[in-house]
C-alpha positions in Angstrom: 67.6 142.6 274.4 64.2 141.7 275.7 64.8 138.2 274.4 67.8 137.7 275.3 66.9 135.5 278.4 64.6 133.0 276.0 67.6 132.3 273.5 70.1 131.9 275.7 68.1 128.8 277.9 67.0 127.4 274.4 70.3 127.4 273.2 71.2 126.0 276.8 68.0 123.4 276.7 69.5 122.2 273.9 72.8 121.5 273.8 72.8 120.8 277.5 71.6 117.0 277.3 74.3 116.5 274.8 77.2 118.4 277.3 76.0 115.8 279.7 75.9 113.0 278.0 79.2 114.2 276.8 80.7 114.3 280.4 79.9 111.2 281.3 81.6 109.6 278.9 84.6 112.1 278.6 84.7 110.5 282.1 84.1 106.0 280.7 86.9 107.3 278.6 89.2 108.5 280.3 88.6 106.0 283.5 89.7 102.8 281.6 91.4 104.2 278.2 94.8 102.5 278.4 97.6 105.5 276.7 98.8 102.6 274.9 96.6 101.6 272.9 94.9 105.5 272.4 98.7 106.8 271.1 99.3 103.1 269.0 95.3 104.6 267.0 95.4 108.0 267.1 98.7 109.1 269.0 100.7 109.5 266.2 100.8 112.2 263.2 99.2 109.3 260.7 97.4 110.3 258.1 95.8 107.1 258.9 95.1 108.5 262.5 93.9 111.4 260.9 90.7 109.3 258.6 90.0 106.5 261.7 89.1 109.9 263.6 87.1 111.0 261.4 85.1 107.7 260.2 84.8 107.9 264.4 83.4 111.3 264.3 80.8 110.6 261.6 79.5 107.4 263.2 78.2 109.8 265.9 75.1 111.3 266.3 76.0 114.6 268.4 75.7 118.0 268.4 78.6 120.9 268.3 78.5 121.7 271.5 77.9 118.1 273.0 81.8 116.8 271.0 83.3 119.9 273.1 84.5 117.2 275.6 84.9 114.0 274.1 87.1 116.3 272.0 89.0 117.5 274.8 89.4 114.4 277.3 90.4 112.7 273.5 93.5 114.8 273.1 94.0 114.7 276.7 94.5 110.7 277.1 96.8 110.9 274.4 95.3 111.2 270.3 97.6 114.3 268.5 96.6 117.3 268.2 95.3 116.7 264.4 92.9 113.7 264.6 92.0 115.4 267.8 90.4 118.5 265.7 88.8 115.9 262.8 87.4 114.5 265.4 85.9 118.0 265.9 84.7 118.7 262.9 83.9 115.9 261.4 81.1 114.8 263.9 78.9 117.5 264.1 78.7 117.5 260.2 78.6 113.8 258.6 76.2 112.4 261.4 73.4 110.2 259.6 70.9 111.9 261.1 71.7 115.3 259.2 72.9 114.0 256.1 69.3 112.5 255.5 68.5 116.0 256.5 70.3 117.3 253.9 69.5 114.9 251.0 65.3 115.2 252.1 65.4 118.8 252.5 67.9 120.6 250.2 68.0 118.3 247.6 71.2 115.7 246.2 73.5 118.9 245.0 73.4 120.8 248.3 73.8 117.5 250.2 76.4 116.2 248.0 79.0 119.2 248.4 78.0 119.0 252.5 78.9 115.1 252.3 82.0 115.6 251.0 83.4 118.7 252.5 81.9 116.2 255.6 85.7 114.9 255.1 87.4 116.2 253.6 87.9 119.1 256.1 88.7 117.2 258.8 91.3 115.9 256.7 92.8 118.8 255.9 92.4 120.3 259.1 94.3 117.4 261.6 97.3 117.7 258.3 97.4 121.3 259.4 96.7 120.4 263.1 99.7 118.3 262.8 102.1 120.3 260.7 101.9 123.6 262.8 100.4 122.9 266.5 103.6 123.1 267.4 103.4 121.9 271.9 99.6 121.4 271.4 100.6 118.2 268.5 101.1 116.1 271.9 99.2 117.3 275.1 101.2 117.8 278.2 98.3 116.0 280.4 98.6 113.2 278.5 102.5 112.5 278.7 101.7 112.5 282.6 98.9 110.9 283.1 100.6 107.5 280.4 104.0 107.7 283.1 101.0 106.9 285.7 99.4 104.3 284.4 101.9 102.6 282.2 103.7 101.3 286.4 100.6 100.8 287.1 99.8 96.6 287.6 96.8 95.4 285.1 94.3 95.8 286.7 91.0 93.5 288.1 87.4 93.6 288.4 87.9 95.5 291.5 90.2 98.5 290.1 88.1 98.8 286.7 84.8 99.5 288.9 87.1 101.8 290.3 88.4 103.7 287.2 84.8 103.8 285.8 83.4 106.0 288.9 86.7 107.3 289.1 87.1 108.5 285.5 83.2 110.0 286.3 84.2 111.7 289.0 87.0 113.4 286.9 84.0 113.9 283.4 81.3 115.9 286.2 84.1 118.1 288.9 87.0 118.9 286.5 86.2 118.9 282.9 82.6 119.5 283.1 83.6 122.6 285.8 86.4 123.6 283.5 84.2 123.7 280.6 81.2 125.1 281.5 82.3 128.4 282.4 83.6 129.2 278.9 80.1 127.6 277.5 78.0 129.9 279.1 80.1 133.1 278.5 79.8 132.0 274.7 76.0 130.7 274.9 75.7 134.2 276.5 77.1 136.0 273.3 75.4 134.0 270.5 72.3 134.8 272.4 72.9 138.6 272.9 74.0 138.3 268.5 70.9 136.8 268.0 68.5 139.8 270.5 70.6 142.6 268.9 69.7 141.1 265.0 66.9 141.3 263.3 65.7 138.4 260.6 65.5 140.5 257.7 69.0 141.8 258.8 69.7 137.8 258.3 67.8 137.3 255.6 69.3 140.0 253.6 72.8 138.6 253.4 72.3 135.0 252.8 70.1 135.9 250.2 72.7 137.7 248.2 75.9 135.3 246.3 78.4 137.4 246.1 81.8 137.4 248.3 80.9 140.2 250.6 77.3 138.0 252.3 79.2 134.7 251.6 81.8 136.5 254.7 79.5 138.2 256.0 78.0 134.5 256.7 80.3 133.1 257.9 81.0 135.6 260.1 78.0 135.1 261.5 77.6 132.1 261.5 80.7 131.6 263.6 79.3 133.2 266.0 75.7 131.9 266.0 75.0 128.2 267.7 73.6 125.9 265.7 72.7 122.5 266.2 73.8 119.8 263.9 70.7 119.2 262.5 67.8 121.7 263.8 69.6 124.3 261.2 68.7 122.4 258.2 65.2 122.9 258.1 65.7 126.5 258.5 68.5 126.7 255.8 65.8 124.5 253.5 63.4 127.3 254.4 65.8 129.8 253.5 67.0 128.2 250.5 63.2 128.0 249.1 62.6 132.2 249.4 66.2 132.5 247.6 69.0 131.6 249.5 72.2 131.6 247.2 73.2 127.9 247.0 76.6 128.9 248.1 75.5 130.8 251.0 73.6 127.4 252.2 76.3 125.7 251.9 78.5 128.1 254.0 76.3 128.3 256.4 76.3 124.6 257.1 79.5 124.6 256.9 80.6 127.0 259.6 77.6 127.4 261.8 77.7 123.0 263.0 81.8 123.0 262.8 81.7 126.1 264.9 80.6 128.0 267.8 81.6 130.4 270.5 81.2 128.2 273.1 82.9 124.8 271.7 85.9 127.8 270.5 86.4 129.2 274.5 86.6 125.8 275.4 88.8 124.7 273.0 90.7 128.1 273.5 91.3 127.9 277.0 91.7 124.1 277.8 93.9 123.4 274.2 95.4 126.3 273.6 95.2 129.2 271.5 96.7 127.7 268.4 94.6 124.9 267.9 91.6 127.8 267.6 93.4 129.3 265.3 94.1 126.5 263.3 90.6 125.0 263.0 88.5 128.2 263.0 91.0 129.6 259.9 90.5 126.6 258.0 86.9 126.2 258.4 86.5 129.9 257.6 88.5 129.9 254.2 87.4 126.6 252.8 84.2 127.6 253.4 83.7 131.0 251.8 85.9 129.4 249.3 83.4 126.3 248.6 80.5 128.8 248.8 81.6 130.6 245.9 82.1 128.1 243.9 78.8 126.0 244.7 77.3 129.1 243.6 79.1 129.3 240.3 78.4 126.1 239.4 74.7 125.7 240.2 73.4 129.3 240.9 71.7 129.0 237.9 70.3 125.4 237.7 69.5 125.3 241.4 65.8 124.2 241.9 64.4 124.5 246.3 63.8 121.0 247.1 61.4 121.8 250.2 58.6 120.6 250.2 56.6 119.0 253.0 53.8 116.6 251.3 57.3 114.8 250.1 59.9 114.7 252.2 58.4 113.2 255.7 58.8 109.7 255.7 63.2 111.5 255.3 62.2 113.2 258.5 61.3 110.4 259.9 64.0 108.2 258.6 66.5 111.0 260.2 64.4 110.8 263.0 65.3 107.2 263.8 69.2 108.4 264.0 69.1 111.3 266.3 68.2 111.6 269.9 65.2 112.6 271.4 65.7 113.3 274.9 61.8 113.8 276.8 61.8 117.2 278.6 62.1 116.7 281.9 65.8 115.4 281.1 66.7 118.7 278.1 65.8 120.7 281.2 67.3 118.9 284.6 70.4 119.2 281.7 70.2 122.7 280.8 69.8 123.4 284.9 73.4 121.5 285.6 75.2 123.2 283.0 74.1 126.4 284.4 74.9 125.5 287.8 77.8 123.8 287.1 79.0 127.2 284.7 78.0 129.8 288.0 80.1 127.3 290.2 83.3 127.7 287.8 83.1 131.6 287.2 82.7 131.6 291.6 85.9 129.5 291.7 87.1 131.6 289.0 86.5 134.6 291.2 87.9 133.2 294.8 91.2 132.9 292.9 91.4 135.5 291.5 90.6 137.4 294.9 93.1 135.2 296.5 96.3 135.8 294.2 95.2 139.5 294.6 95.2 139.4 298.6 98.5 137.0 298.3 100.4 139.3 296.1 
């Protein structure tokens, strides 16, 4: 338990810069994006919209926590639930840096499976979300915003600048405040898992190729927060000491595609059904795929991890990754902490006022 503060601070410092940038991008999109354009592109249940969202997510070198505010902003701006969830899962899995590191450190077998899954999984989730999303398929917030913006005249340059600043204000004063509360809660729980479970216990699960280990590592990956690229060297090191290839694939997918801060925010700000569809498919897909990979590669798989031969690949991956200076990482972490604390205080005040008025 003494390591809990260190784990918590490390996670916040890692995700903080991405979150701050995501809030800014969300605000700018919210301010200038016209609902009719988004509706035409992603505001429908067409298969092509899911593919567009998947490809868009693949082009963003962003972590799993950083993509969450973008996802919520996308849904509230008019995207249907299918494309929204497809974007959410595609962005952290198939970003360029993660793929280069996977091929460099894990070898072509695991990396190819990972790449194919990065396109197949978002499509499956998108189709399921559009089919079973119910009332969440189309955001009620998007309907309200569309009614307001559709009756507005074509904006002037001054109007656009005003909307940009208004969007930034919404991104940090509204969206950031709402999501930071759940980010802190989920990050605290994930840090607690790290502090309680010894590394030897985790390695024991990862070393066995059986179905129970696949289920165990799936649960572990869903609870933990791992960076979109930072987890690949960790898995490569474990594979080099005997971890089954299917276990590695399962952890890669589930660890990046799900984490507690993200799921709590989606639960509260989009809806419970969206989280159930998303996590259910990710977990089932991860377990089934890991089992198949173990059947195919368990006998012939050879670890690729060799630092002397992978420096060039790591350098190439770094070219696709934003390297934040330490001062900005610390600033962003403090900002997320303050936003989260403020959000919890405001939530507590509302609860107290509600009880006093009864």
